[in-house]
C-alpha positions in Angstrom: 12.2 20.3 112.1 11.9 22.8 115.0 12.1 25.7 112.4 9.2 24.0 110.4 7.1 23.7 113.6 7.8 27.4 114.4 6.6 28.4 110.9 3.6 26.2 111.2 2.6 27.8 114.5 3.3 31.2 113.0 0.9 30.5 110.1 -1.7 29.1 112.5 -1.7 32.2 114.7 -1.7 34.7 111.9 -4.0 32.6 109.6 -2.0 33.7 106.5 0.0 32.2 103.7 3.7 32.6 103.2 3.2 35.3 100.5 0.3 37.6 101.4 -0.1 40.9 99.6 0.5 44.3 100.9 3.1 43.3 103.5 4.7 46.7 103.9 8.1 45.1 104.8 11.2 44.2 102.9 12.0 40.8 101.5 14.8 40.5 104.0 12.4 41.2 106.9 9.9 38.6 105.5 12.7 36.0 105.8 13.1 36.7 109.5 9.4 37.4 110.2 8.4 34.1 112.0 11.4 34.4 114.4 10.7 38.1 114.9 7.0 37.5 115.5 7.8 35.2 118.5 10.4 37.5 119.8 7.9 40.4 119.7 5.3 38.2 121.5 7.8 37.1 124.1 9.3 40.4 125.0 5.9 42.3 124.9 4.3 39.5 127.0 7.0 40.0 129.7 6.5 43.7 129.5 2.8 43.4 129.9 3.0 41.1 132.8 5.5 43.5 134.5 3.0 46.4 133.9 0.3 44.4 135.7 2.6 43.7 138.6 3.3 47.4 139.3 -0.1 48.8 138.2 0.0 52.4 139.7 -3.8 52.7 139.8 -4.1 49.6 141.9 -0.9 48.0 143.2 1.2 51.1 143.9 -1.8 53.0 145.4 -2.4 50.1 147.8 1.3 49.8 148.6 1.8 53.5 149.4 -1.3 53.4 151.7 0.0 50.3 153.4 3.4 51.8 153.9 1.9 54.9 155.5 2.8 57.4 152.8 1.0 60.7 152.8 -2.4 60.5 151.0 -1.4 63.4 148.8 1.2 61.3 147.1 -1.4 58.8 145.8 -2.8 61.4 143.4 0.6 61.7 141.7 1.0 58.0 140.8 -1.1 57.8 137.6 0.0 61.2 136.2 3.6 60.4 136.7 3.3 56.9 135.1 1.0 57.8 132.2 2.0 61.4 131.3 5.7 60.7 132.1 5.7 58.0 129.5 4.0 60.0 126.8 4.8 63.7 127.2 8.6 63.6 126.7 8.4 61.8 123.4 8.1 64.9 121.3 11.6 65.9 122.6 13.3 62.5 122.4 11.9 61.3 119.0 14.5 63.3 117.0 17.5 61.7 118.7 15.9 58.2 118.5 15.2 58.6 114.8 19.0 59.0 114.2 19.5 55.4 115.3 20.0 52.9 112.5 18.6 50.1 114.6 16.0 51.3 117.1 15.6 48.0 118.9 18.6 49.0 121.0 16.6 52.0 122.3 13.7 49.8 123.3 15.9 47.2 124.9 17.8 49.9 126.9 14.5 51.5 128.0 13.2 48.1 129.2 16.4 47.5 131.1 16.0 50.8 132.9 12.4 50.0 133.6 13.5 46.7 135.2 16.0 48.4 137.5 13.5 51.0 138.5 10.9 48.3 139.4 13.5 46.5 141.5 14.3 49.8 143.2 10.6 50.1 144.1 10.6 46.7 145.7 13.7 47.5 147.7 12.1 50.8 148.9 9.1 48.8 150.0 11.3 46.5 152.0 13.4 49.0 153.9 11.3 52.3 154.0 8.0 53.4 155.4 5.9 56.6 155.5 6.8 59.6 153.4 10.3 58.3 152.6 8.9 55.2 151.0 6.3 57.2 149.1 8.8 59.6 147.6 11.3 56.9 146.9 8.7 54.9 145.0 7.5 58.0 143.1 11.1 58.8 142.1 11.6 55.3 140.8 8.3 55.4 139.0 9.4 58.7 137.3 12.5 57.0 136.1 10.5 54.1 134.9 8.0 56.4 133.0 10.8 58.2 131.2 12.4 54.9 130.2 8.9 53.8 129.0 8.7 56.9 126.8 11.8 55.7 124.9 10.3 52.3 124.5 7.0 53.7 123.3 8.4 56.0 120.7 10.5 53.3 119.2 8.4 50.2 119.4 5.9 51.0 116.7 8.7 51.8 114.3 10.5 48.5 115.0 7.2 46.6 114.8 6.5 48.2 111.4 9.9 47.2 110.1 9.9 43.6 111.3 6.2 42.4 111.2 3.9 42.6 108.1 1.0 45.0 108.0 -1.6 42.2 108.3 -0.1 40.6 111.4 1.0 43.5 113.7 -2.3 43.5 115.7 -2.0 39.7 116.1 1.4 40.0 117.7 0.4 42.6 120.2 -2.9 40.9 120.8 -1.3 37.5 121.5 1.1 39.2 124.0 -1.9 40.8 125.7 -3.5 37.4 126.1 -0.4 35.9 127.7 0.1 38.9 129.9 -3.6 38.9 130.9 -3.5 35.3 131.9 -0.4 35.8 134.1 -1.7 38.9 135.8 -5.1 37.3 136.3 -3.4 34.6 138.4 -1.6 37.3 140.3 -4.9 39.1 141.0 -6.4 35.9 142.4 -3.4 35.4 144.7 -3.7 39.0 145.9 -7.4 38.5 146.5 -6.7 35.7 148.9 -3.3 36.6 150.2 -4.5 38.0 153.5 -1.7 39.2 155.8 0.9 38.0 153.2 -0.3 40.6 150.7 2.5 43.1 151.4 5.1 40.4 150.8 3.4 39.3 147.6 3.2 42.9 146.3 6.9 43.6 147.1 8.0 40.3 145.5 5.8 41.2 142.5 7.8 44.5 142.0 11.1 42.6 142.0 9.7 40.0 139.6 8.5 42.8 137.3 12.0 44.2 137.2 13.4 40.8 136.2 10.8 40.4 133.5 11.7 43.8 132.0 15.3 42.8 132.0 14.5 39.5 130.2 12.3 41.4 127.7 15.3 43.7 126.9 17.5 40.7 126.2 14.9 39.1 123.9 14.1 42.3 122.0 17.7 42.9 121.4 17.9 39.7 119.5 15.4 40.9 116.8 16.6 40.8 113.2 16.1 44.5 112.4 17.4 46.0 109.2 19.3 49.3 109.5 17.2 52.4 108.9 18.6 55.4 107.1 19.2 57.8 110.1 17.4 61.1 109.9 19.3 64.3 110.0 19.4 66.0 113.3 17.2 68.9 114.4 16.6 70.8 117.6 13.6 69.8 119.7 12.0 73.2 119.0 12.4 72.7 115.3 11.1 69.1 115.4 8.2 70.3 117.5 7.3 72.8 114.7 7.8 70.1 112.0 5.6 67.5 113.8 2.8 70.0 114.5 3.1 70.8 110.8 2.1 67.2 110.1 -0.9 67.7 112.4 -1.9 70.8 110.4 -1.7 69.0 107.1 -3.2 65.6 108.0 -6.9 65.7 108.8 -6.9 61.9 109.5 -4.1 62.4 112.0 -6.1 65.1 113.8 -9.2 63.0 113.9 -7.3 60.0 115.2 -5.7 62.0 118.0 -9.1 63.4 118.9 -10.6 59.9 119.1 -7.6 58.7 121.2 -7.9 61.7 123.5 -11.6 61.0 124.1 -10.9 57.4 124.7 -8.6 58.2 127.6 -11.9 58.0 129.5 -11.4 54.2 129.6 -8.1 54.7 131.5 -9.3 57.5 133.8 -12.6 56.0 134.9 -11.7 52.9 137.0 -10.7 54.7 140.3 -14.0 56.7 140.1 -16.1 53.6 139.5 -14.5 51.8 142.4 -14.9 54.9 144.6 -18.6 55.1 143.7 -19.0 51.4 144.6 -17.2 51.9 147.9 -19.4 54.9 148.6 -22.5 52.9 148.0 -21.4 50.0 150.2 -18.1 50.3 152.0 -18.6 46.9 153.6 -18.7 44.9 150.3 -15.3 43.6 149.3 -15.9 40.6 147.1 -12.5 40.3 145.5 -10.2 41.0 148.5 -9.8 44.7 147.9 -6.6 45.0 145.9 -7.6 41.9 143.8 -10.7 43.6 142.5 -9.4 45.6 139.5 -6.4 43.3 139.0 -8.7 40.3 138.4 -11.1 42.4 136.3 -8.4 44.0 134.2 -6.4 40.8 133.7 -9.5 38.7 132.9 -10.5 41.3 130.3 -7.1 41.3 128.7 -7.0 37.5 128.7 -10.3 37.1 127.0 -10.2 40.1 124.6 -6.7 41.0 123.6 -6.1 38.4 120.9 -9.6 39.0 119.5 -9.1 42.7 119.5 -5.7 42.2 117.8 -7.2 40.0 115.0 -10.0 42.5 114.5 -7.6 45.4 114.4 -5.6 43.7 111.6 -8.8 43.8 109.6 -10.2 47.2 110.7 -8.7 49.2 113.5 -11.3 51.8 112.8 -14.1 49.4 113.8 -12.1 48.5 116.9 -12.0 52.1 118.0 -15.8 52.5 117.3 -16.6 49.4 119.3 -14.4 50.3 122.2 -16.0 53.8 122.5 -19.4 52.1 122.6 -18.3 49.5 125.1 -16.8 52.2 127.3 -20.0 54.3 127.2 -22.0 51.1 128.0 -19.9 50.4 131.1 -19.9 53.9 132.4 -23.6 54.7 131.9 -24.4 51.2 133.1 -22.5 52.0 136.3 -24.7 55.1 136.8 -27.8 53.1 136.1 -26.9 50.3 138.6 -26.0 52.9 141.2 -29.3 54.7 140.8 -31.2 51.4 141.1 -29.2 50.4 144.2 -27.6 47.4 142.4 -24.0 48.6 142.0 -22.9 46.5 145.0 -24.8 43.4 143.9 -22.8 40.3 143.3 -22.2 41.0 139.6 -22.8 44.7 139.6 -19.6 46.7 139.9 -17.3 43.8 138.9 -19.3 43.4 135.6 -19.1 47.0 134.8 -15.4 47.2 135.5 -14.9 44.0 133.4 -16.7 45.6 130.4 -14.7 48.8 130.8 -11.4 46.9 130.9 -12.4 45.0 127.7 -12.9 48.4 126.1 -9.6 49.7 127.5 -7.7 46.7 126.0 -9.4 47.4 122.7 -8.4 51.0 122.8 -4.7 50.1 123.4 -4.6 47.6 120.5 -6.8 49.6 118.1 -5.0 52.9 118.4 -1.6 51.3 118.2 -2.4 49.2 115.1 -4.3 52.2 113.5 -1.3 54.5 114.0 1.3 52.1 112.6 -0.8 51.2 109.6 -1.9 54.8 108.9 1.7 56.2 108.9 4.4 55.6 106.4 7.9 54.4 107.3 9.1 58.1 107.1 6.3 59.5 109.3 5.7 56.6 111.8 8.0 57.8 114.5 6.9 61.4 114.2 3.2 60.4 114.3 3.9 58.3 117.4 5.8 61.0 119.2 3.3 63.7 118.3 0.2 61.7 119.3 1.7 60.4 122.5 2.8 63.9 123.6 -0.6 65.3 123.1 -2.3 62.4 124.9 0.3 62.8 127.7 -0.9 66.4 128.1 -4.5 65.3 128.1 -3.8 62.8 130.8 -2.2 65.5 132.9 -5.3 67.6 132.5 -7.3 64.5 133.4 -6.1 65.0 137.0 -8.7 67.8 137.1 -11.5 65.2 137.3 -10.5 64.8 141.0 -11.6 68.5 141.4 -14.8 67.8 139.5 -15.5 64.9 141.8 -14.9 67.1 144.9 -17.4 69.7 143.7 -19.9 67.8 141.6 -19.6 64.3 142.9 -18.5 61.0 141.5 -21.6 60.4 139.3 -20.9 63.7 137.4 -17.3 62.5 136.6 -18.5 59.1 135.4 -21.2 60.8 133.3 -18.6 63.1 131.6 -16.3 60.1 131.0 -19.2 58.1 129.6 -20.1 60.9 127.2 -16.4 61.1 126.1 -16.5 57.4 125.1 -19.7 57.8 123.2 -18.4 60.9 121.3 -15.2 59.0 120.5 -17.2 56.3 118.8 -19.0 59.0 116.8 -15.8 60.6 115.6 -14.2 57.3 114.9 -16.8 56.7 112.2 -14.9 59.3 110.1 -11.6 57.5 110.3 -10.3 55.7 107.1 -10.0 52.0 106.8 -6.2 52.1 106.8 -5.8 48.3 106.6 -7.4 48.3 103.1 -5.1 51.0 101.8 
């Protein structure tokens, strides 16, 4: 009876029959798909909640400032977290592709992420000043490297265990669950007052435990053994993967669109800084709670919708997210020029729209890449695109220099233009879900 209920919920969430066409998975995988679907949602939900609890752009930046770490360390948080999780993938993909069951790599990476998050919490408890800052950065670097292993293997496992028409739904459902939990956390932060440091420290430890739980659940997936690829050196694999880039025009266009859409990830600190510059006294959401509430609320309301739309057309998702990002960023400039950015619904509304776009970017580009690639090229496409985007994010640190010389409005204008151009280039992507 419980198994029948599980299958009924599975069909309800995915709105599909038992035997849809174009599944892109084996008959054996189809047998285990309902169980695997819920294991994906559970493990990915735990991971997304943990991500929100340690958000480097918000939580760790506030934590380092509160602990008295040098201001220069704050600028290292996002590059270490984002680029550290993406750039190494080109060099680790070869070894990971030799694994018959790659779920173990993801589970191992999640376990290390959990231990690193707990280490951050312990550092916050016993250290202050520069020592706390460097200890947290070191743990974040370990976490980012572990995340790179999870990232390069997740799409491959997802592609083997969940049908083509339901992958976006699985990741979108997890985003909704994660968004709801982190939204609650953001509200608590907004009203925590003097207990905020204790809450943040406890959140880091909780994030660690969630990643460990995610590792256990993910390890229970029913994953068929893959034929391990023959080994090759990182240099040779680098040449081989860039050969894919040279031969595949759609891959080049997809990576270009994804690179331009990094604007949605890079923009929030500059938007908040512009709002603070306009009215330093306004602090509606309790400081730290501002972006946490906006980001989590956007994830809660949009992730499942984006996921369902991505299963139908990830191309349209990428177009819409580019337009939404441009609307938010140029809207921020317009409100600032009109003196309305610090109005009650000014900056929070623009951040909320941007975070909806950001959630769509994450789901759209993930689903598009998985469905665009074949079983043989999926891991290589993932590693190649993530390595290039990691490089772009490192270069994105240069926007701080632009802000110093040309001002925050110039940075936001450039990022808004990037989002708009991304939507334009996304028009040329293929409808990979109909292939």
